[in-house]
Every structure is written in C-alpha cells, then in structure tokens.
KOLVEXZA-679301 format. One record per atom (N, C-alpha, C, O): residue number from 1; atom name; chain; x, y, z; residue in three letters. Coordinates in Angstrom, 1 decimal. Atoms other than C-alpha are relative to their C-alpha. Layout:
N
n, atom, chain, east, north, up, res
NUM, CA, A, X, Y, Z, ala
...
// end
This chain:
98
n, atom, chain, east, north, up, res
1, N, A, 0.7, 1.3, 0.1, met
1, CA, A, 130.5, 115.6, 145.6, met
1, C, A, -1.3, 0.1, -0.7, met
1, O, A, -1.7, -0.7, -1.5, met
2, N, A, 1.3, -0.2, 0.5, glu
2, CA, A, 127.1, 116.9, 144.8, glu
2, C, A, 0.0, 0.3, -1.5, glu
2, O, A, -0.8, -0.2, -2.3, glu
3, N, A, -0.1, -0.3, 1.4, asn
3, CA, A, 128.2, 118.3, 141.4, asn
3, C, A, 0.4, -1.2, -0.9, asn
3, O, A, -0.2, -1.3, -2.0, asn
4, N, A, -0.4, 1.2, 0.7, ser
4, CA, A, 129.8, 115.0, 140.3, ser
4, C, A, -1.2, -0.9, -0.2, ser
4, O, A, -1.4, -1.6, -1.2, ser
5, N, A, 1.2, 0.9, 0.0, phe
5, CA, A, 126.5, 113.2, 141.1, phe
5, C, A, -0.9, 0.6, -1.1, phe
5, O, A, -1.5, -0.2, -1.8, phe
6, N, A, 0.9, -0.6, 1.0, leu
6, CA, A, 124.5, 115.7, 138.9, leu
6, C, A, 0.6, -0.2, -1.4, leu
6, O, A, -0.2, -0.5, -2.3, leu
7, N, A, -0.6, 0.2, 1.3, leu
7, CA, A, 127.0, 115.3, 136.0, leu
7, C, A, -0.2, -1.4, -0.4, leu
7, O, A, -0.4, -1.7, -1.6, leu
8, N, A, 0.2, 1.5, 0.4, ala
8, CA, A, 126.7, 111.5, 136.1, ala
8, C, A, -1.4, -0.2, -0.4, ala
8, O, A, -1.6, -1.0, -1.3, ala
9, N, A, 1.3, 0.3, 0.3, gln
9, CA, A, 123.0, 111.6, 136.0, gln
9, C, A, -0.4, 0.7, -1.4, gln
9, O, A, -1.2, 0.2, -2.2, gln
10, N, A, 0.4, -0.7, 1.2, ser
10, CA, A, 122.8, 114.1, 133.1, ser
10, C, A, 0.5, -0.7, -1.2, ser
10, O, A, -0.1, -0.5, -2.3, ser
11, N, A, -0.5, 0.7, 1.1, ser
11, CA, A, 124.9, 111.9, 130.8, ser
11, C, A, -1.0, -1.1, -0.5, ser
11, O, A, -1.2, -1.3, -1.7, ser
12, N, A, 1.0, 1.0, 0.4, gly
12, CA, A, 122.2, 109.2, 130.9, gly
12, C, A, -1.3, 0.7, -0.4, gly
12, O, A, -2.1, 0.0, -1.1, gly
13, N, A, 1.2, -0.7, 0.3, gly
13, CA, A, 119.5, 111.8, 130.5, gly
13, C, A, -0.2, 0.3, -1.5, gly
13, O, A, -1.3, 0.3, -2.0, gly
14, N, A, 0.1, -0.2, 1.4, phe
14, CA, A, 120.3, 112.5, 126.9, phe
14, C, A, -0.5, -1.2, -0.8, phe
14, O, A, -1.4, -1.1, -1.6, phe
15, N, A, 0.5, 1.2, 0.6, phe
15, CA, A, 119.7, 108.9, 125.9, phe
15, C, A, -1.5, -0.2, 0.3, phe
15, O, A, -2.2, -0.6, -0.6, phe
16, N, A, 1.5, 0.1, -0.4, val
16, CA, A, 116.4, 108.9, 127.8, val
16, C, A, -0.8, 1.0, -0.8, val
16, O, A, -1.9, 0.7, -1.1, val
17, N, A, 0.7, -1.0, 0.7, gln
17, CA, A, 115.4, 112.0, 126.0, gln
17, C, A, -0.2, -0.3, -1.5, gln
17, O, A, -1.1, 0.1, -2.1, gln
18, N, A, 0.1, 0.3, 1.4, ile
18, CA, A, 116.1, 110.7, 122.5, ile
18, C, A, -0.8, -1.3, -0.3, ile
18, O, A, -1.2, -1.5, -1.4, ile
19, N, A, 0.8, 1.2, 0.2, ile
19, CA, A, 114.2, 107.4, 123.0, ile
19, C, A, -1.4, 0.3, -0.5, ile
19, O, A, -1.8, -0.3, -1.5, ile
20, N, A, 1.3, -0.3, 0.6, pro
20, CA, A, 110.8, 109.0, 122.4, pro
20, C, A, 0.1, 0.5, -1.5, pro
20, O, A, -0.8, 0.1, -2.3, pro
21, N, A, -0.2, -0.4, 1.4, leu
21, CA, A, 112.1, 110.6, 119.1, leu
21, C, A, 0.2, -1.3, -0.8, leu
21, O, A, -0.4, -1.3, -1.9, leu
22, N, A, -0.3, 1.3, 0.7, ile
22, CA, A, 113.3, 107.1, 118.0, ile
22, C, A, -1.4, -0.7, -0.1, ile
22, O, A, -1.7, -1.3, -1.2, ile
23, N, A, 1.3, 0.7, 0.0, leu
23, CA, A, 109.9, 105.6, 118.9, leu
23, C, A, -1.0, 0.7, -1.0, leu
23, O, A, -1.7, 0.0, -1.7, leu
24, N, A, 0.9, -0.8, 0.9, ile
24, CA, A, 108.0, 108.4, 117.0, ile
24, C, A, 0.4, -0.3, -1.4, ile
24, O, A, -0.5, -0.5, -2.3, ile
25, N, A, -0.5, 0.3, 1.4, phe
25, CA, A, 110.2, 107.8, 113.9, phe
25, C, A, -0.4, -1.4, -0.4, phe
25, O, A, -0.8, -1.6, -1.5, phe
26, N, A, 0.3, 1.4, 0.3, ala
26, CA, A, 109.6, 104.0, 114.1, ala
26, C, A, -1.5, -0.1, -0.3, ala
26, O, A, -1.9, -0.8, -1.2, ala
27, N, A, 1.4, 0.0, 0.3, ile
27, CA, A, 105.8, 104.5, 114.3, ile
27, C, A, -0.3, 0.7, -1.3, ile
27, O, A, -1.1, 0.2, -2.1, ile
28, N, A, 0.2, -0.7, 1.2, phe
28, CA, A, 105.9, 107.0, 111.5, phe
28, C, A, 0.4, -0.9, -1.2, phe
28, O, A, -0.3, -0.9, -2.2, phe
29, N, A, -0.5, 0.9, 1.0, trp
29, CA, A, 107.9, 104.5, 109.4, trp
29, C, A, -1.1, -1.1, -0.3, trp
29, O, A, -1.4, -1.3, -1.5, trp
30, N, A, 0.9, 1.1, 0.2, phe
30, CA, A, 105.5, 101.6, 109.9, phe
30, C, A, -1.5, 0.4, -0.4, phe
30, O, A, -2.1, -0.3, -1.1, phe
31, N, A, 1.3, -0.4, 0.3, leu
31, CA, A, 102.3, 103.6, 109.6, leu
31, C, A, -0.1, 0.8, -1.4, leu
31, O, A, -1.2, 0.8, -2.0, leu
32, N, A, 0.1, -0.8, 1.1, ile
32, CA, A, 103.1, 105.9, 106.7, ile
32, C, A, 1.0, -0.4, -1.2, ile
32, O, A, 0.6, -0.6, -2.3, ile
33, N, A, -1.0, 0.2, 1.0, ile
33, CA, A, 106.4, 105.3, 104.8, ile
33, C, A, -0.1, -1.4, -0.6, ile
33, O, A, -0.1, -1.6, -1.8, ile
34, N, A, 0.0, 1.3, 0.5, arg
34, CA, A, 106.3, 101.5, 104.6, arg
34, C, A, -1.2, -0.4, -0.9, arg
34, O, A, -1.0, -1.0, -2.0, arg
35, N, A, 1.1, 0.3, 0.9, pro
35, CA, A, 102.7, 101.2, 103.2, pro
35, C, A, 0.1, 0.7, -1.3, pro
35, O, A, -0.3, 0.2, -2.3, pro
36, N, A, -0.1, -0.8, 1.3, gln
36, CA, A, 103.4, 103.9, 100.6, gln
36, C, A, 1.0, -0.7, -0.9, gln
36, O, A, 0.8, -0.8, -2.1, gln
37, N, A, -1.0, 0.7, 0.9, gln
37, CA, A, 106.5, 102.0, 99.4, gln
37, C, A, -0.6, -1.3, -0.6, gln
37, O, A, -0.3, -1.6, -1.7, gln
38, N, A, 0.7, 1.2, 0.4, lys
38, CA, A, 104.4, 98.8, 99.2, lys
38, C, A, -0.9, 0.3, -1.2, lys
38, O, A, -1.0, -0.4, -2.2, lys
39, N, A, 0.9, -0.4, 1.1, lys
39, CA, A, 101.8, 100.6, 97.1, lys
39, C, A, 0.7, 0.4, -1.3, lys
39, O, A, 0.2, 0.1, -2.4, lys
40, N, A, -0.8, -0.3, 1.1, ile
40, CA, A, 104.5, 102.0, 94.8, ile
40, C, A, 0.5, -1.2, -0.7, ile
40, O, A, 0.5, -1.3, -2.0, ile
41, N, A, -0.5, 1.3, 0.6, lys
41, CA, A, 105.9, 98.5, 94.2, lys
41, C, A, -1.1, -0.7, -0.7, lys
41, O, A, -0.9, -1.2, -1.8, lys
42, N, A, 1.1, 0.7, 0.7, glu
42, CA, A, 102.5, 97.1, 93.4, glu
42, C, A, -0.4, 0.7, -1.3, glu
42, O, A, -0.7, 0.1, -2.3, glu
43, N, A, 0.3, -0.7, 1.2, his
43, CA, A, 101.8, 99.9, 91.0, his
43, C, A, 1.0, -0.2, -1.1, his
43, O, A, 0.6, -0.4, -2.3, his
44, N, A, -1.0, 0.2, 1.0, asn
44, CA, A, 105.1, 99.5, 89.2, asn
44, C, A, -0.1, -1.4, -0.6, asn
44, O, A, 0.1, -1.6, -1.8, asn
45, N, A, 0.2, 1.4, 0.5, ala
45, CA, A, 104.5, 95.7, 88.9, ala
45, C, A, -1.2, 0.0, -0.9, ala
45, O, A, -1.2, -0.7, -2.0, ala
46, N, A, 1.2, 0.0, 0.8, met
46, CA, A, 101.0, 96.3, 87.5, met
46, C, A, 0.3, 0.7, -1.3, met
46, O, A, -0.1, 0.2, -2.4, met
47, N, A, -0.2, -0.8, 1.2, val
47, CA, A, 102.2, 98.9, 85.0, val
47, C, A, 1.0, -0.8, -0.9, val
47, O, A, 0.9, -0.7, -2.1, val
48, N, A, -1.0, 0.7, 0.9, ser
48, CA, A, 105.2, 96.7, 83.8, ser
48, C, A, -0.6, -1.2, -0.6, ser
48, O, A, -0.1, -1.7, -1.6, ser
49, N, A, 0.6, 1.2, 0.6, asn
49, CA, A, 102.8, 93.8, 83.1, asn
49, C, A, -1.2, 0.4, -1.0, asn
49, O, A, -1.9, -0.5, -1.4, asn
50, N, A, 1.0, -0.4, 0.9, val
50, CA, A, 100.5, 95.8, 80.8, val
50, C, A, 0.3, -0.6, -1.4, val
50, O, A, 1.4, -0.6, -1.8, val
51, N, A, -0.2, 0.6, 1.3, lys
51, CA, A, 99.9, 94.0, 77.5, lys
51, C, A, -1.2, 0.4, -0.9, lys
51, O, A, -2.2, 0.9, -0.5, lys
52, N, A, 1.0, -0.3, 1.0, lys
52, CA, A, 97.9, 94.5, 74.3, lys
52, C, A, -1.3, -0.7, 0.4, lys
52, O, A, -1.3, -1.9, 0.7, lys
53, N, A, 1.3, 0.5, -0.2, gly
53, CA, A, 94.2, 94.1, 74.8, gly
53, C, A, -0.5, 0.2, 1.5, gly
53, O, A, -1.7, 0.0, 1.7, gly
54, N, A, 0.5, -0.3, -1.3, asp
54, CA, A, 94.1, 95.0, 78.5, asp
54, C, A, -0.8, 1.3, 0.1, asp
54, O, A, -0.6, 2.2, -0.7, asp
55, N, A, 0.8, -1.1, -0.2, arg
55, CA, A, 91.5, 97.4, 79.7, arg
55, C, A, 0.7, 0.9, 1.1, arg
55, O, A, 1.1, 0.3, 2.1, arg
56, N, A, -0.7, -0.9, -0.9, val
56, CA, A, 93.1, 100.4, 81.5, val
56, C, A, -0.8, 1.2, 0.4, val
56, O, A, -1.7, 1.7, -0.4, val
57, N, A, 0.6, -1.2, -0.5, val
57, CA, A, 92.0, 103.4, 83.5, val
57, C, A, 1.2, 1.0, 0.2, val
57, O, A, 2.1, 0.7, 0.9, val
58, N, A, -1.1, -1.0, -0.1, thr
58, CA, A, 94.2, 106.5, 83.1, thr
58, C, A, -0.2, 0.8, 1.3, thr
58, O, A, -1.2, 0.7, 2.0, thr
59, N, A, 0.0, -0.9, -1.1, gly
59, CA, A, 95.0, 109.0, 85.8, gly
59, C, A, -1.1, 1.0, 0.0, gly
59, O, A, -1.6, 1.5, 1.0, gly
60, N, A, 1.0, -1.0, 0.2, gly
60, CA, A, 92.4, 111.3, 84.4, gly
60, C, A, -1.4, -0.7, 0.0, gly
60, O, A, -2.4, 0.0, -0.1, gly
61, N, A, 1.2, 0.7, 0.0, gly
61, CA, A, 89.7, 108.6, 84.6, gly
61, C, A, -0.6, -0.5, -1.3, gly
61, O, A, -1.7, -1.1, -1.3, gly
62, N, A, 0.4, 0.6, 1.2, leu
62, CA, A, 89.5, 107.6, 81.0, leu
62, C, A, 0.2, -1.5, -0.1, leu
62, O, A, 1.2, -2.0, 0.4, leu
63, N, A, -0.1, 1.4, 0.1, ile
63, CA, A, 88.8, 104.0, 80.3, ile
63, C, A, 0.1, -0.4, -1.5, ile
63, O, A, -0.6, 0.0, -2.3, ile
64, N, A, -0.3, 0.4, 1.4, gly
64, CA, A, 90.2, 102.3, 77.2, gly
64, C, A, 0.7, -1.3, -0.1, gly
64, O, A, 0.9, -2.0, 0.9, gly
65, N, A, -0.6, 1.3, 0.3, thr
65, CA, A, 91.8, 99.3, 75.6, thr
65, C, A, 1.4, 0.3, -0.6, thr
65, O, A, 1.6, 1.1, -1.5, thr
66, N, A, -1.4, -0.2, 0.5, val
66, CA, A, 95.6, 99.0, 75.1, val
66, C, A, 0.1, -0.6, -1.4, val
66, O, A, -0.2, -1.8, -1.6, val
67, N, A, -0.2, 0.6, 1.4, thr
67, CA, A, 96.5, 98.6, 71.4, thr
67, C, A, 1.4, -0.2, -0.3, thr
67, O, A, 1.8, -1.0, -1.2, thr
68, N, A, -1.5, 0.2, 0.2, asp
68, CA, A, 100.3, 98.9, 71.6, asp
68, C, A, 0.7, 0.4, 1.3, asp
68, O, A, 0.3, 1.3, 2.0, asp
69, N, A, -0.8, -0.2, -1.2, val
69, CA, A, 102.9, 98.7, 74.3, val
69, C, A, 1.4, 0.2, -0.4, val
69, O, A, 2.0, -0.6, -1.1, val
70, N, A, -1.4, -0.2, 0.2, ser
70, CA, A, 106.4, 100.2, 74.2, ser
70, C, A, 0.7, 0.1, 1.4, ser
70, O, A, 0.0, -0.2, 2.4, ser
71, N, A, -0.8, 0.0, -1.3, glu
71, CA, A, 109.1, 100.7, 76.9, glu
71, C, A, -0.7, 0.8, 1.1, glu
71, O, A, -0.9, 0.3, 2.2, glu
72, N, A, 0.6, -0.8, -1.0, asn
72, CA, A, 107.5, 103.6, 78.7, asn
72, C, A, -1.4, 0.6, -0.3, asn
72, O, A, -2.0, 1.3, 0.5, asn
73, N, A, 1.3, -0.5, 0.5, glu
73, CA, A, 104.3, 104.3, 76.7, glu
73, C, A, -0.9, -1.1, -0.4, glu
73, O, A, -0.5, -2.2, -0.7, glu
74, N, A, 1.0, 0.9, 0.5, val
74, CA, A, 101.1, 102.6, 75.8, val
74, C, A, -0.9, 0.8, -1.0, val
74, O, A, -1.2, 2.0, -0.7, val
75, N, A, 1.1, -0.6, 0.8, asp
75, CA, A, 98.6, 103.4, 73.0, asp
75, C, A, -1.3, -0.5, 0.5, asp
75, O, A, -1.5, -1.8, 0.5, asp
76, N, A, 1.3, 0.4, -0.5, val
76, CA, A, 95.1, 103.4, 74.3, val
76, C, A, -1.1, 0.4, -0.9, val
76, O, A, -1.2, 1.6, -1.4, val
77, N, A, 1.2, -0.2, 0.8, asp
77, CA, A, 91.9, 103.1, 72.2, asp
77, C, A, -1.2, 0.3, 0.8, asp
77, O, A, -1.5, -0.6, 1.7, asp
78, N, A, 1.2, -0.4, -0.8, phe
78, CA, A, 88.9, 104.9, 73.7, phe
78, C, A, -1.3, -0.1, -0.8, phe
78, O, A, -2.3, 0.3, -0.3, phe
79, N, A, 1.2, 0.2, 0.9, gly
79, CA, A, 86.5, 104.1, 70.8, gly
79, C, A, -0.2, 1.2, -0.9, gly
79, O, A, 0.4, 2.2, -0.7, gly
80, N, A, 0.3, -1.0, 1.0, asn
80, CA, A, 85.2, 106.1, 67.9, asn
80, C, A, 1.3, 0.6, -0.6, asn
80, O, A, 1.4, 1.8, -0.8, asn
81, N, A, -1.3, -0.4, 0.6, asn
81, CA, A, 88.8, 106.3, 66.4, asn
81, C, A, 0.7, 1.0, 0.8, asn
81, O, A, 1.5, 1.8, 0.3, asn
82, N, A, -0.7, -0.8, -0.9, val
82, CA, A, 90.1, 108.0, 69.4, val
82, C, A, 1.1, -0.8, 0.7, val
82, O, A, 0.9, -1.7, 1.5, val
83, N, A, -1.1, 0.7, -0.6, lys
83, CA, A, 93.6, 106.7, 70.2, lys
83, C, A, 1.0, 1.0, 0.6, lys
83, O, A, 1.3, 2.0, 0.0, lys
84, N, A, -0.9, -0.9, -0.7, ile
84, CA, A, 95.9, 108.3, 72.7, ile
84, C, A, 1.2, -0.7, 0.5, ile
84, O, A, 1.1, -1.8, 1.0, ile
85, N, A, -1.2, 0.6, -0.6, lys
85, CA, A, 99.5, 107.6, 73.6, lys
85, C, A, 0.2, 0.6, 1.4, lys
85, O, A, 0.1, 1.8, 1.6, lys
86, N, A, -0.1, -0.4, -1.4, ser
86, CA, A, 100.0, 107.7, 77.3, ser
86, C, A, 1.2, -0.7, 0.7, ser
86, O, A, 1.6, -1.7, 0.3, ser
87, N, A, -1.1, 0.6, -0.7, leu
87, CA, A, 102.8, 107.1, 79.7, leu
87, C, A, -0.5, -1.1, 0.9, leu
87, O, A, -1.6, -1.0, 1.5, leu
88, N, A, 0.4, 1.2, -0.8, lys
88, CA, A, 102.7, 103.8, 81.6, lys
88, C, A, -0.2, 0.5, 1.5, lys
88, O, A, -1.1, 0.0, 2.1, lys
89, N, A, 0.0, -0.4, -1.4, ser
89, CA, A, 103.3, 105.6, 84.9, ser
89, C, A, -1.3, 0.8, 0.3, ser
89, O, A, -1.7, 0.9, 1.5, ser
90, N, A, 1.2, -0.7, -0.3, thr
90, CA, A, 100.0, 107.6, 84.5, thr
90, C, A, -1.2, -0.9, 0.0, thr
90, O, A, -2.3, -0.5, 0.3, thr
91, N, A, 1.2, 1.0, -0.1, leu
91, CA, A, 97.8, 104.4, 84.4, leu
91, C, A, -0.3, -0.2, 1.5, leu
91, O, A, 0.5, -0.4, 2.3, leu
92, N, A, 0.5, 0.2, -1.4, ala
92, CA, A, 95.7, 104.2, 87.5, ala
92, C, A, -0.4, -1.4, 0.3, ala
92, O, A, -0.2, -1.9, 1.4, ala
93, N, A, 0.5, 1.3, -0.2, asp
93, CA, A, 94.3, 100.7, 87.0, asp
93, C, A, 0.1, -0.8, -1.3, asp
93, O, A, 0.0, -0.2, -2.4, asp
94, N, A, -0.1, 0.9, 1.1, val
94, CA, A, 94.8, 97.7, 84.7, val
94, C, A, -0.9, -1.2, 0.2, val
94, O, A, -0.7, -1.9, 1.2, val
95, N, A, 0.9, 1.2, -0.1, lys
95, CA, A, 92.1, 95.1, 84.1, lys
95, C, A, 0.4, -0.9, -1.1, lys
95, O, A, 0.2, -0.6, -2.3, lys
96, N, A, -0.5, 0.9, 1.0, ser
96, CA, A, 93.6, 92.2, 82.3, ser
96, C, A, -1.2, -0.6, -0.8, ser
96, O, A, -2.3, -0.7, -0.3, ser
97, N, A, 1.1, 0.6, 0.9, lys
97, CA, A, 91.6, 90.7, 79.4, lys
97, C, A, -0.3, -1.5, 0.4, lys
97, O, A, -1.3, -2.0, -0.1, lys
98, N, A, 0.2, 1.4, -0.4, asp
98, CA, A, 92.0, 87.2, 80.9, asp
98, C, A, -1.0, -0.2, 1.1, asp
98, O, A, -1.3, -1.3, 1.5, asp
// end
C-alpha cells in the first residue's frame, strides 16, 4: 500500500519540477528574445526605406549622404570626392532628408 502511494505522488512531481523551467523560459523570451526581434524588424524597415539624399551613419561611425541605392547596397558620399559603396545591412542610422 505504501509503495503505490509513493508512486502515485511521484508522477505528479515531474510536472511540478518542470513548471519553473517553463517560467524561466517565458521570462527569458519576454525580456531578451522578443525585444531583440523587435529591434531587428525596426532596423530592417529603416534600411529598406533608404533613399537618395538621406544622411546615414555607417556601422563604423562614418556620416555621409546617400547618392545611389540598389538592392543590397548604397553609395555614400562622405565629402571631398570620397564615395564608398556600403551594404545596407551595415547602416547604423538613417536620417531622412525630409
């Protein structure tokens, strides 16, 4: 009798032990993963809307004006006849000319 009582309790114990792991994962999701996904979406939207004449900041901190836009690249003029072709994904910030 005593053994069957212990076995019945141990089956519910596994579910009770896994609840904290599920809670930790949920907290991890809402505090770390979800905000990061939101930030990535915002960056992709910003980069896809780059147009000629926009002021941009590259990942390296260079500030320039967009002179040409293609599918995945932009030509950026930094002044004094310095023009560099850069990947859109490396742009850190876009300041619209409007």
